[in-house]
N, C-alpha and C positions, 0 to 999 in steps of 0.2 A: 299211282296206282296201290288204293290201299287194300281192297277187298282182299281176303285168305286164299279166295279161292281164283284169283286169278294170280296165281305162281306161279316164277320164272324160275327154277332151276338152275342152277353153275354150280360147276368144281373150282375149287381155290386150289393156287399155285402146291398148296400142303394137301389137296384130295377131300377139304372140306368142305362138307356139301353146305348151300348159303343157299340162301331165299333170294332172288335178287330185288332189291330196291327197297325189302321189308326188314329182312335177320339176319343180323352182319355181328363179327365176331373178332373180338381181340385175344392174342398170345402176351397172357399176364405174366410171359417168363420177360416181356420186351422195357417192361415197365416197370418203376420202385411200387408197391403196392400199398393203399392204405393201408395201416396195421396199427400196431400197437407203437411206433414211433412219437417220438414227440417233434413238436415242429423244428425244433431249433437242433437235433438231430438232425432232421428229414433232409434240411438242406446243405447240408456240409455235406455232402457227397454231392460233388458235381461229374466225376463222367459219364458218358454221353450213352444211353443203354438200346436209343435208338438214333437214327443218324439223321431226324429234323431240318431236314434242308430246308433253307428260307426263314427259319427259325433264329432265333436273338440267341446267342451261345448261351448266354444265363440257362437254359427249358434246356434237361438236358432227355425229359421224356415226356411223351401225352399227359400221361398225369403230373406231371413236375407244373407243367405249363401251366396246369387249371390250376394247379393247389397255392401256387405261387401268384400270379397274379389277382387270385382271392383273396390272399390275404395282403400284397401292398397299398390291393383297391381300399379294400374296405377295416381295416385292424391298422393298416401302416397311415392310413388317410391318404395315400398318394393320389388321389381322383386321374391325374393327367399321365397316370398308367394306360388308363383307357383313351388315347390317341394315338400312345402305342400297338394297343391290345387288339383294338374293334376297327375296322373297317369301318371308312366315314358312312357308304349307306347302307350300315348295317340293320337286318328288320330285327325288330325283339316281337316276340309272342307272348304277349303276360295275360293268359284268363281268355276272354272272348277279341280282346282289345287286339292291336298291335299297330306301334308305333315304327317309324324309318327316322334312321341315324345314326349319329353319334354323338351329336347333342340332348335327344330325346335321353338316352343312356348315361351323357352325365347329370343333367337334370334329374331326374327319377334316383342317380343315386349322389345327389347331394341332397335332395327332398329326407329320404331315407335317417343318412346319417346326422342330417339337423333333428331327426326324430327320435333316433336310436343313437345317441353318438358316443356307447361303449360297447355298441355293442361287438359280440366274439361269433366267432364262427369256427367251429369244429367239424370240420369235414368227413366225414361216414364213410365214405365210397364215390372212389370216380367208374363209372362199368364206361368200357371205352373200346372203339374201331377203329378201322382206316388206318390211312399213312400219312409222308408228308408228301408222295406226287399229286392222287386224289383227294385229301382231306380229311382230316378226324372228325368223327363224332362222337361228345364226349358227356356221361351222363353223375352229372358232380350234385350226390347228396347231405343239404348243411344241415348241422342242427344249432340253432340260435340261440342266445340270453342275450337281453340289453333292458334298461332301462327306457323309460319315455320320457327324454328329460324337455323333448323339443312338439309343439305344435304339429300335428300332421293333418291327412287327409281323414282322419276318421274324425278330428277333435283334438283341441287343449289337453297340452300337456297335463298327466295323472301323475307322472315321478314312480310309477309301476314297474316295478321285476318281470319280464316275460320269458316265454320259454315258445320258439315256435320253430319247425322242418320248412327246408326249399330243398327243391329240384332246381337244377338246370340243363336242361341236353343246349350246346352248342357246336355246330361244324364251323370249324378252326382250318382256317389254310394260310402256308404262310406266317405265323406270326400273326396272325388274327380273329376276330370273329367276327365271320359273317352274318349266320344266322343265329337267333338265341330265342329256347320255347325257355322261360322263370314261370312257377307253377309254386306257390310259396302261400301258406296257409294262414294267408291273411284273419279268415274268422275267429279263430284261436286266439288269436292276436286282438283282432276287439270284446272278443269276450274277455281275456283275461287285464285288460285295460276298463273291462265296468261299463263299458258301452252296449246299447241296444240293437244287437246288430244289425238287427227293421231298421231303426230309426238311420243308423249310418246309413244305409245301403238307397235308405231313399234318398238322404244327402245326395250320395255320388249318384245317382238316377239323375236329380234333378241338373246337379252340375256336368254333365257329360254333354256338347256338347254336339254331339254330332251321336246318333244311333252306336250302338259296338260292333263291329268288323265281324256277322253272322259265316259259318262256311254253310249259307244257303239251310241255317236249321227251318224247320216246317211241319205241317202237316204235308205236303206231298212226297217228302224229303226221308220220311221214315221204312216207308215201306213199299218194296219194291211189286204194283198193283195189289194184287189181295195173297201174293206170292209170302214164304215164310221166309225168315231170314236162312240164308245159305251154311249147308253143310260144308266144315273143312275134311275133304277128303285127303291122305297121305296114303302114300307109298312105300311110307319107311318103318324097316325092320325092325327091331327093337327101339328102345331110347336114345330120342336124341333132343338135346336141349332148346336148340329151334321150332322144333317140330312139336314139341311139345308142347310151347309158351303158348301158340299159335294154337293148337289143338285146348289149350284151359281157355282162351279168351274167345274162339268157339263156342265152346259151350258154356262158360257162362256165362259172357256180357252178350255176346251175341245173340246167343238162342234161351239164356233166358234157362238152362236146365241147372238153378242152384242143390237140384240135389247134386251134383256130379261135384258137389265143393266136394265130398267124401272120397274122392278122385282122387283127385289133384293134389288139396291139403293133409299133411300127416293131421294124427291123432289132436295134436295138442298145436299145430302150429297156432301162430301168434300177428295176426295181424295190425298193425300203425298204422290205424286211419284220421282222419286229419281230426281238427280239437283236440288231439291228444288219447281219441280211443285205445284202447290197445284193447284187441279183441283174442280173447284165445278159444280154438277150437271149433268143431266145423258149426258149431249153431249158433254161436254169438258173429260167427265171419257172414255164416249165410242171412241170419235175421240184418242187420247192415247189408247188407245185398240187399238182399228183397224192399227195407224201407229204401233204398236209396233211385232202384230201381220202381216206385210203388211210385214217386216224384211224374217218375217219366218214363210210363208206361206203354208209350208206341215207343221211345227213340231211335238210337240206332248209333248202335261203334263201331268207330273205324283205330283198326289199331295199323299206327302211319309209323311205328320203329322199334324192332330189338336187339338191345345190342346185349349181346351175351358173350363173360369172360369166366375161364377157371376159376373155381375158387379154392382157399384155404387147403381144404382138404382132400380128401380120396372121395371122386363122386360128388364132386358138387363144383354148386354153378352162383355167380353172379348173376344175372340177368336184369337191366333195364327197360322197358315196355313205355313207350310215348299214345295213351290213342285222343280221342278225341272221340265225345259222345257229346251227339243233337236231335233235335226232338222241341219237343211240346210239355212247358210245367200242366198236364193237364190229367195231374188224376194228385188223392191222395196218399205225402209220406215223408220222406228226410226233411224235404221243406216245405210243410203244410199243408194247407190248403191251397185247393191247382189254382193260376190265375190266367191258365191258358198262355202264356208269354214263351215265344221263340225261345230254347235259350241252348248254348254251345257252354258245355264242358270241358277244357283240356287238361288232363290227366297226363302223368308219371307215377310207376308206382317199379317200384323194384324190391325183385323178387331173389332169395334165398332156397335154393333148389338144391336139394339133397338125399340120396336116394332112392333120384327121383319123384322126388315129392316137391311144396314147398311146408318148410320149417316157419321160411321166416319175410314176412315182408309188412315196407312199408308204401302204403298211399296214398297220395298226395294230390290235390286239388283246390282251389280256391273256391267256398263256400261262398265269401261276400260277394265273389264276382257273381255269381247265382245267383243272389238277391239282389243284385243290383240290376241287372237285365229283366227280375223277375219285374221290378216296382220303375224298370224305366219304359215299360209299355204306358204305365198308367200313365207316367207322366209326358208321355208324349202325346196318351188319348186326351 
């Protein structure tokens, strides 16, 4: 159930309002926060702060689990850790493509490390919810630096240094990742390597054996008959972070009320968009959103998951939002001239909300996968 107008309210044991299946909360006091701690110091504390029943004793809480396995797999090159921490039938969603099974995870990791063997991963934040009985959901934002020392699906090795962000959502149960949503800024990587993104996208499209997994994207799904997008109606009194987030995405993303940016974002808010774009202030944020939606003017946006943790400061929240845009590339905008191709964009955004306004946002999606879908249509035609 994704539509924000079909929400079921329930009360948690602590009496905090939650929105079943969409908005979830994690208590930051239960975990070791990601902050200024050096990884060498971070890993010395072995006292458990969560029960973590069913997990290896090495992991003291869900944040520790995510940071440790990421470090061991990627930086220590412990590829075999995947066999112990991923479900054999794991589902991994990367952009518009879904792959199944642990062997696909092993293969993808090896291919990436072959191309970028010195990749350094900095965990900027882990936003989480859940427990060891029903399972955890984590949203891990990573900043990476790496040198392209090996050939990749993008092309031959360039020896160039790159910086890029990745956000990974995981559903974890009993020490294993059961489902993963991985969003990497591949468009930024390709540009930094000096390749032509269009040519790389055409190459990837021609190499696609089957059409990418589409979540029903097309003309029939963009509008419900002739009805406009529904308005999220809230009976919440006062500020509540989950309610605030759902209202923001309904107003700006689903109903295209870009004037509402001024209502939800602080005057000096910064949005870290793809391709290393840092947008400051209402006007720049509005311009980026208008350009993006101009490429997909009749698209539909679905909010799939909202995860909320209280922040370091008073009246501050860290929020992860996983969303999907689907529709037709039938307008002139961020992705150039319209092609009419059906497109699915999987995005994950991290918001820092302070004093009832967004003060900083990290908006991540795979722009190269969007181009691949656009040129996939021409390859199949």
